[in-house]
C-alpha positions as CSV (number, residue, x, y, z in Angstrom):
1,M,-7.1,-21.6,-20.7
2,E,-8.1,-20.8,-17.1
3,I,-7.0,-18.1,-14.7
4,V,-5.3,-19.5,-11.6
5,S,-4.0,-17.8,-8.5
6,T,-0.3,-17.2,-8.0
7,G,-0.8,-17.8,-4.3
8,I,0.2,-14.2,-3.6
9,E,-2.9,-12.1,-3.0
10,G,-1.7,-8.6,-4.0
11,L,0.1,-10.0,-7.0
12,D,-3.1,-11.7,-8.2
13,E,-4.9,-8.3,-7.9
14,I,-2.4,-6.4,-10.0
15,L,-2.3,-9.2,-12.6
16,G,-6.0,-9.1,-13.0
17,G,-6.9,-12.2,-11.0
18,G,-3.8,-14.4,-11.4
19,V,-2.0,-16.0,-14.4
20,L,-3.4,-18.0,-17.3
21,S,-2.7,-21.7,-17.4
22,P,-0.7,-22.5,-19.3
23,S,1.5,-19.4,-19.6
24,T,5.1,-18.2,-19.2
25,T,6.2,-15.4,-16.8
26,F,9.6,-13.6,-16.6
27,I,10.4,-12.4,-13.1
28,V,13.3,-10.1,-13.6
29,G,15.3,-7.5,-11.6
30,T,18.7,-6.9,-10.1
31,P,20.3,-9.1,-7.4
32,G,18.5,-9.0,-4.0
33,T,15.1,-7.8,-5.3
34,G,13.3,-11.1,-4.4
35,R,12.9,-12.8,-7.8
36,T,13.5,-16.3,-6.4
37,T,11.4,-15.7,-3.4
38,L,8.4,-14.6,-5.6
39,G,8.7,-17.6,-7.8
40,M,9.2,-20.1,-5.0
41,Q,6.3,-18.7,-2.9
42,S,4.0,-19.2,-5.9
43,L,5.3,-22.8,-6.3
44,C,4.9,-23.6,-2.7
45,A,1.4,-22.2,-2.5
46,A,0.4,-24.4,-5.4
47,A,2.1,-27.4,-3.8
48,K,0.1,-27.0,-0.6
49,K,-3.0,-27.3,-2.7
50,G,-1.9,-30.6,-4.1
51,E,-0.3,-29.4,-7.4
52,K,2.8,-31.1,-8.6
53,V,5.5,-28.4,-9.0
54,L,9.2,-28.4,-10.1
55,Y,12.0,-26.0,-9.1
56,V,14.9,-25.9,-11.6
57,A,17.9,-24.3,-10.0
58,V,20.7,-23.1,-12.3
59,S,23.3,-22.7,-9.6
60,A,26.6,-23.8,-8.2
61,K,24.9,-24.7,-4.9
62,P,24.0,-28.3,-4.1
63,E,20.3,-29.3,-3.7
64,A,20.6,-29.8,0.1
65,L,21.9,-26.2,0.6
66,I,19.2,-24.8,-1.7
67,K,16.5,-26.5,0.4
68,Q,18.2,-25.2,3.6
69,I,18.1,-21.6,2.4
70,L,14.5,-21.8,1.1
71,S,13.3,-23.5,4.3
72,R,13.9,-20.2,6.2
73,F,10.6,-19.0,4.8
74,S,7.4,-20.0,6.5
75,F,5.7,-20.7,3.1
76,F,8.3,-23.4,2.2
77,E,6.8,-26.8,1.3
78,E,9.0,-29.8,1.7
79,N,7.4,-31.9,-1.0
80,I,8.4,-29.7,-4.0
81,N,10.6,-31.3,-6.6
82,I,14.0,-29.7,-6.9
83,R,16.5,-30.3,-9.8
84,T,19.8,-28.5,-10.0
85,F,21.9,-27.8,-13.1
86,N,25.5,-26.6,-12.7
87,V,25.7,-23.0,-13.8
88,S,29.1,-23.4,-15.5
89,S,27.9,-26.4,-17.5
90,V,24.7,-24.6,-18.6
91,E,26.7,-21.6,-19.8
92,R,28.7,-23.8,-22.1
93,D,26.2,-26.6,-23.1
94,P,22.6,-25.5,-22.8
95,L,21.3,-28.1,-25.2
96,T,22.2,-30.9,-22.8
97,M,20.2,-29.1,-20.1
98,L,17.3,-28.8,-22.5
99,V,17.2,-32.5,-23.2
100,E,17.6,-33.5,-19.5
101,L,14.9,-30.9,-18.4
102,G,12.5,-32.2,-21.0
103,N,12.9,-35.8,-19.7
104,I,12.4,-34.6,-16.1
105,V,9.2,-32.7,-17.1
106,N,7.9,-35.6,-19.1
107,S,8.4,-37.9,-16.1
108,L,7.0,-35.7,-13.3
109,K,4.4,-33.8,-15.4
110,P,4.3,-30.8,-13.1
111,K,1.6,-28.1,-13.3
112,R,4.1,-25.3,-12.4
113,I,7.8,-24.9,-13.1
114,L,10.3,-22.3,-11.9
115,I,13.6,-22.0,-13.9
116,D,15.9,-20.0,-11.7
117,S,17.8,-18.3,-13.3
118,V,17.4,-18.3,-17.1
119,T,20.0,-15.5,-17.8
120,P,23.1,-17.8,-17.4
121,I,21.8,-20.3,-19.9
122,G,24.0,-20.2,-23.0
123,F,25.9,-17.2,-21.7
124,G,29.0,-18.3,-23.5
125,F,27.3,-18.5,-26.9
126,P,27.2,-15.7,-29.5
127,E,23.9,-13.8,-29.2
128,A,22.4,-15.2,-32.4
129,E,22.9,-18.8,-31.2
130,R,21.6,-18.0,-27.7
131,R,18.4,-16.6,-29.2
132,R,18.0,-19.8,-31.3
133,F,18.3,-21.8,-28.1
134,M,15.8,-19.7,-26.3
135,Y,13.3,-20.2,-29.1
136,S,13.9,-24.0,-28.9
137,L,13.3,-23.8,-25.1
138,N,10.1,-22.0,-25.8
139,S,8.9,-24.7,-28.3
140,A,9.6,-27.3,-25.6
141,I,7.7,-25.3,-23.0
142,N,4.7,-25.2,-25.3
143,E,4.5,-29.0,-25.1
144,W,4.6,-29.0,-21.3
145,N,1.1,-27.5,-20.8
146,A,2.3,-25.9,-17.5
147,I,2.7,-22.5,-15.8
148,V,6.3,-21.7,-16.2
149,Y,8.2,-18.9,-14.3
150,F,11.7,-17.7,-15.4
151,T,13.8,-15.5,-13.2
152,G,16.5,-13.3,-14.7
153,T,19.1,-10.8,-13.6
154,L,18.8,-7.6,-15.7
155,E,18.7,-3.9,-15.4
156,L,15.4,-2.3,-16.4
157,D,16.8,-0.8,-19.6
158,N,18.0,-4.3,-20.8
159,V,14.8,-6.2,-20.2
160,K,13.1,-5.2,-23.5
161,S,16.0,-6.2,-25.6
162,N,16.4,-9.6,-23.9
163,V,15.3,-12.6,-26.0
164,V,13.3,-14.0,-23.1
165,S,11.1,-11.0,-23.1
166,D,10.0,-11.9,-26.7
167,I,8.9,-15.4,-25.8
168,V,7.1,-15.0,-22.5
169,D,3.5,-13.9,-21.8
170,N,4.1,-11.8,-18.7
171,I,7.1,-9.7,-17.5
172,I,7.2,-8.8,-13.8
173,Y,10.0,-6.3,-12.9
174,L,11.3,-6.0,-9.3
175,S,13.4,-3.1,-8.0
176,Q,14.5,-1.6,-4.7
177,N,15.7,1.7,-3.3
178,F,17.9,1.8,-0.2
179,G,17.0,4.5,2.3
180,T,18.7,5.5,5.6
181,H,16.3,3.3,7.6
182,T,14.5,1.1,5.2
183,T,14.6,-0.6,1.8
184,K,11.7,0.4,-0.4
185,R,10.7,-2.3,-2.9
186,Y,8.7,-1.8,-6.1
187,I,7.0,-4.1,-8.6
188,R,5.7,-3.2,-12.0
189,L,4.1,-5.2,-14.8
190,M,6.0,-4.6,-18.1
191,K,4.0,-7.1,-20.1
192,V,0.7,-9.0,-19.4
193,S,-1.0,-11.1,-22.0
194,G,-4.7,-11.9,-21.9
195,M,-5.5,-10.2,-18.6
196,S,-6.9,-6.9,-17.3
197,S,-3.9,-5.8,-15.2
198,I,-3.3,-2.8,-13.0
199,Q,-0.5,-0.7,-14.4
200,G,1.9,1.5,-12.5
201,E,4.5,1.0,-9.8
202,H,3.3,-1.0,-6.9
203,T,5.1,-1.8,-3.6
204,F,6.0,-5.0,-1.8
205,E,7.8,-6.2,1.3
206,I,9.8,-9.3,2.0
207,T,9.6,-10.9,5.5
208,A,10.1,-14.4,6.9
209,D,6.5,-15.2,5.6
210,G,7.6,-14.3,2.1
211,I,6.4,-11.5,-0.3
212,S,3.4,-9.2,0.3
213,V,2.4,-7.1,-2.6
214,Y,0.5,-3.8,-2.1
215,P,-1.2,-2.6,-5.2
216,K,-1.2,1.1,-6.2
217,D,-4.5,2.6,-5.4
218,I,-6.9,3.1,-8.3
219,V,-10.3,4.6,-8.5
220,P,-12.7,1.6,-8.1
221,A,-15.0,0.8,-11.0
222,N,-18.0,1.5,-8.7
223,Y,-16.6,4.8,-7.4
224,S,-19.3,7.3,-6.7
225,V,-19.9,10.4,-4.6
226,H,-23.4,11.0,-3.2
227,P,-23.7,14.6,-1.9
228,S,-25.8,14.8,1.2
229,N,-27.3,17.5,3.4
230,E,-27.0,15.3,6.4
231,R,-24.8,16.7,9.2
232,R,-22.1,15.1,11.4
233,S,-21.5,16.8,14.7
234,I,-17.9,17.6,15.4
235,G,-18.6,17.3,19.1
236,I,-18.6,21.1,20.0
237,P,-22.2,22.5,19.8
238,Q,-21.0,26.1,19.2
239,L,-18.7,25.0,16.4
240,D,-21.5,22.9,14.9
241,E,-23.7,26.0,14.9
242,M,-20.9,28.1,13.2
243,M,-20.9,25.5,10.4
244,G,-24.6,25.6,9.9
245,G,-25.3,22.4,11.9
246,G,-22.1,20.4,11.7
247,L,-19.8,18.9,9.0
248,L,-21.6,17.5,5.9
249,K,-21.7,13.8,5.7
250,G,-19.1,12.3,3.3
251,N,-17.1,15.5,3.1
252,A,-13.3,15.9,3.6
253,N,-12.4,18.5,6.2
254,L,-9.1,20.0,7.4
255,L,-7.9,21.4,10.7
256,A,-4.9,23.7,10.1
257,G,-2.9,25.2,12.9
258,S,0.4,25.6,14.7
259,T,1.7,23.3,17.4
260,G,-0.3,23.4,20.6
261,T,-3.5,24.8,19.1
262,G,-5.5,21.7,19.9
263,K,-5.9,20.0,16.5
264,T,-5.6,16.5,17.9
265,V,-8.0,17.3,20.8
266,L,-10.6,18.6,18.4
267,G,-10.1,15.5,16.2
268,L,-10.7,13.2,19.2
269,H,-13.9,15.2,20.0
270,F,-15.0,14.4,16.4
271,I,-14.4,10.6,16.9
272,M,-15.9,10.5,20.4
273,E,-19.0,12.3,19.3
274,G,-19.5,9.8,16.5
275,A,-19.1,6.9,19.0
276,K,-21.9,8.4,21.2
277,K,-24.2,8.5,18.2
278,G,-23.3,4.9,17.1
279,E,-21.1,6.1,14.2
280,K,-17.9,4.0,14.4
281,G,-14.6,5.7,13.7
282,V,-11.0,5.1,12.6
283,I,-8.0,7.1,13.9
284,L,-5.0,7.1,11.6
285,S,-2.2,8.4,13.9
286,L,1.1,9.0,12.2
287,E,2.9,10.6,15.1
288,E,1.5,9.4,18.4
289,T,1.3,5.7,19.4
290,P,-2.0,4.2,20.5
291,E,-0.7,4.3,24.1
292,Q,0.0,8.0,23.8
293,L,-3.5,8.6,22.4
294,Y,-5.0,6.5,25.3
295,L,-3.2,8.7,27.8
296,R,-4.1,12.0,26.1
297,A,-7.7,11.0,25.8
298,S,-7.9,9.9,29.4
299,N,-7.1,13.5,30.5
300,F,-10.4,14.5,29.1
301,G,-12.3,11.5,30.5
302,W,-12.3,9.4,27.3
303,D,-11.5,5.7,27.5
304,L,-10.2,5.1,23.9
305,K,-8.6,1.7,24.9
306,E,-11.9,0.3,26.1
307,M,-13.7,1.7,23.0
308,E,-11.2,0.0,20.8
309,K,-11.7,-3.3,22.6
310,K,-15.4,-3.0,21.9
311,G,-14.8,-2.3,18.2
312,T,-16.3,1.2,18.4
313,I,-13.1,2.7,17.1
314,K,-10.0,1.4,15.4
315,I,-6.5,3.0,15.8
316,I,-4.0,2.6,13.0
317,H,-0.4,3.7,13.9
318,T,2.6,3.8,11.5
319,L,5.9,5.5,12.1
320,P,6.4,8.1,9.3
321,A,9.8,6.7,8.4
322,L,8.4,3.2,7.9
323,L,5.2,4.3,6.1
324,N,4.4,2.4,2.9
325,P,1.5,4.4,1.3
326,N,0.1,1.4,-0.7
327,K,0.2,-0.8,2.3
328,Q,-1.4,1.9,4.5
329,M,-4.2,2.4,1.9
330,I,-5.1,-1.3,2.1
331,Q,-4.9,-1.3,5.9
332,I,-7.2,1.6,6.1
333,R,-9.7,0.1,3.7
334,R,-9.8,-3.2,5.7
335,S,-10.2,-1.4,9.0
336,I,-13.2,0.6,7.6
337,Q,-14.8,-2.6,6.3
338,E,-14.1,-4.5,9.6
339,I,-15.9,-2.1,11.9
340,G,-18.2,-0.4,9.4
341,A,-16.6,3.1,10.1
342,Q,-18.5,6.3,9.3
343,R,-15.8,8.7,10.5
344,I,-12.1,8.9,10.1
345,F,-9.5,11.2,11.8
346,V,-6.1,11.5,10.1
347,D,-3.4,13.1,12.3
348,T,-1.2,14.6,10.7
349,L,-0.6,15.2,7.0
350,E,3.0,16.3,7.4
351,S,4.0,12.7,8.2
352,F,3.4,11.8,4.6
353,D,6.4,13.9,3.7
354,Y,8.8,11.1,4.8
355,A,7.2,8.5,2.6
356,I,6.2,10.6,-0.5
357,V,8.9,13.2,-1.2
358,N,7.4,14.4,-4.5
359,P,4.7,17.1,-3.6
360,A,2.5,16.2,-6.7
361,E,2.6,12.5,-5.7
362,R,1.8,13.3,-2.1
363,K,-1.2,15.4,-3.2
364,E,-2.4,12.6,-5.4
365,Y,-2.1,10.1,-2.5
366,I,-4.1,12.3,-0.2
367,S,-6.7,12.7,-3.0
368,S,-6.8,8.9,-3.3
369,L,-7.6,8.7,0.4
370,I,-10.4,11.2,0.1
371,R,-11.8,9.3,-2.9
372,M,-11.8,6.1,-0.9
373,F,-13.6,7.8,2.0
374,Q,-16.2,9.4,-0.2
375,N,-16.8,6.1,-1.9
376,H,-17.7,4.6,1.5
377,G,-19.7,7.7,2.5
378,I,-17.2,8.4,5.3
379,T,-16.8,11.9,6.8
380,S,-13.1,12.6,7.2
381,L,-11.1,15.0,9.3
382,F,-7.4,15.8,8.6
383,T,-4.9,17.8,10.6
384,C,-2.2,19.9,9.0
385,L,0.6,21.9,10.7
386,C,0.4,25.6,9.9
387,P,3.2,27.7,11.4
388,E,2.1,31.0,12.9
389,S,4.2,32.8,10.3
390,T,2.2,31.5,7.4
391,E,-1.3,32.1,6.1
392,C,-3.2,29.0,7.0
393,S,-5.5,29.2,4.0
394,K,-2.4,28.4,1.9
395,N,-1.0,25.7,4.1
396,S,1.7,23.1,3.1
397,D,3.2,22.3,-0.2
398,T,0.6,19.5,-0.8
399,Q,-1.9,22.2,-1.6
400,I,-4.4,20.1,0.4
401,S,-6.7,23.2,0.7
402,T,-7.7,22.8,-2.9
403,I,-9.1,19.2,-2.4
404,V,-10.9,19.4,0.9
405,D,-14.4,20.7,1.4
406,T,-13.9,22.5,4.7
407,I,-11.0,24.3,6.3
408,I,-10.9,25.3,9.9
409,T,-7.9,27.2,11.1
410,L,-6.7,27.3,14.7
411,K,-4.4,30.1,15.9
412,Q,-2.9,31.3,19.2
413,D,-1.5,34.7,20.1
414,L,0.5,35.7,23.1
415,T,-1.1,38.8,24.7
416,S,0.0,40.8,27.7
417,E,-2.3,38.7,29.8
418,N,-2.4,35.2,28.4
419,L,-2.2,32.9,25.4
420,Q,-5.3,33.6,23.4
421,K,-6.6,30.9,21.0
422,S,-9.0,31.5,18.1
423,L,-10.6,29.6,15.2
424,S,-12.0,30.5,11.9
425,I,-13.9,28.7,9.2
426,I,-11.9,29.6,6.0
427,K,-14.2,27.7,3.6
428,M,-17.0,25.3,3.7
429,R,-18.4,23.9,0.4
430,G,-22.1,23.4,0.2
431,S,-22.9,25.2,3.4
432,N,-23.2,28.7,4.8
433,H,-21.0,29.4,7.8
434,V,-20.0,32.1,10.2
435,K,-17.3,34.3,8.7
436,S,-15.9,35.8,11.9
437,H,-13.6,34.0,14.3
438,A,-14.3,32.6,17.7
439,F,-12.2,32.3,20.8
440,Y,-11.7,29.0,22.5
441,D,-9.9,27.2,25.3
442,I,-8.8,23.7,26.1
443,G,-9.6,22.5,29.6
444,S,-10.3,19.3,31.5
445,N,-13.4,18.7,29.4
446,G,-11.5,19.2,26.2
447,F,-12.2,21.8,23.5
448,A,-14.6,24.7,24.5
449,I,-15.5,27.8,22.6
450,K,-15.7,30.9,24.9
451,D,-17.3,33.5,22.7
452,L,-17.8,34.5,19.1
453,N,-16.1,37.7,17.8
454,S,-18.9,39.4,15.9
């Protein structure tokens, strides 16, 4: 037996490399979850590589209409073999289908077969007879020496008790949640035989190009943290001095403050300073678009657009309402690898609230981001909204303050004369730092510390 690709990159990853050949896989879920699309995409990918494949449609639709529907996807391959069996006939007389299907397989000798859907087969039979038929089908499949996919329409609670689950090697369950603006789709492996799979609930999307699977982040096997005394300048000499020379390389750092305190400006200083020193950076902007960042940076004399063209920085923007955490994690990792980033600026953490409602899950996702940055030796800087009425050292329900290495709080107070801004270093692991606060201002040159309150 060999491991072969399903033709769907993220699916291969969570399966542990692909599927065994020969093997059987049950793709199951409720209507509209993408079961047929997943199976067909794998068939078409194999057909494009020269494999002979067979699509068995248990349907009331004619073959021409089925082809027309499937051809809407860019992955569709015209030369796949399609055979249809009328659903009402299959419900009443599955044995005739089994004989005909066996003759078709013996004639074509396909390497991959998709039976879509298996749940109507023998539907009119008593359960005991239907189970006997499924075992007969399994015996026939064992003689085909092929990769066989079944699709089925079942709720999650009914999958384990279904007879098909007994005879297959793998079970892939697809589900979906309908939100106000988007549909969130999930994929989980309920059963995998002979492979080292990634458990948990992964996410996927369906587009005109087919299905894209985004594996749930796990700690890589080679994960390691290498503490370093090397410093990374934040771009403000006085602030670097307050921190004992700058941020420590590879550490996770947080800027917490209310609206208008300059969190984004200070974050841009951090990225720009890195670019000056040849340290490439990634900006993950969850609120402002790249165009808005270009304009904001230009006010301080920074040409972010030109720097992005040169590959010095990379800007990733996702609207919070459309954020897919697993997809974003993959996108960030690829961007880091593409430009060889050493710094990353994440603005702002509150945007994760839309995509990850559960506080514990949100904290775990942010922890996963930090682990990934540490594994690559990247110095990270996050921003977090901290209303003036709260104590910034206890910011937000993610309790991010417990998992970052440094916290810098930014505050502003309206005095009788003006709006006075101040910053404090609440904590800094592995380094001595100034305990008193400093006053600062934001002008045409960006962030500038005026004096230290000793």
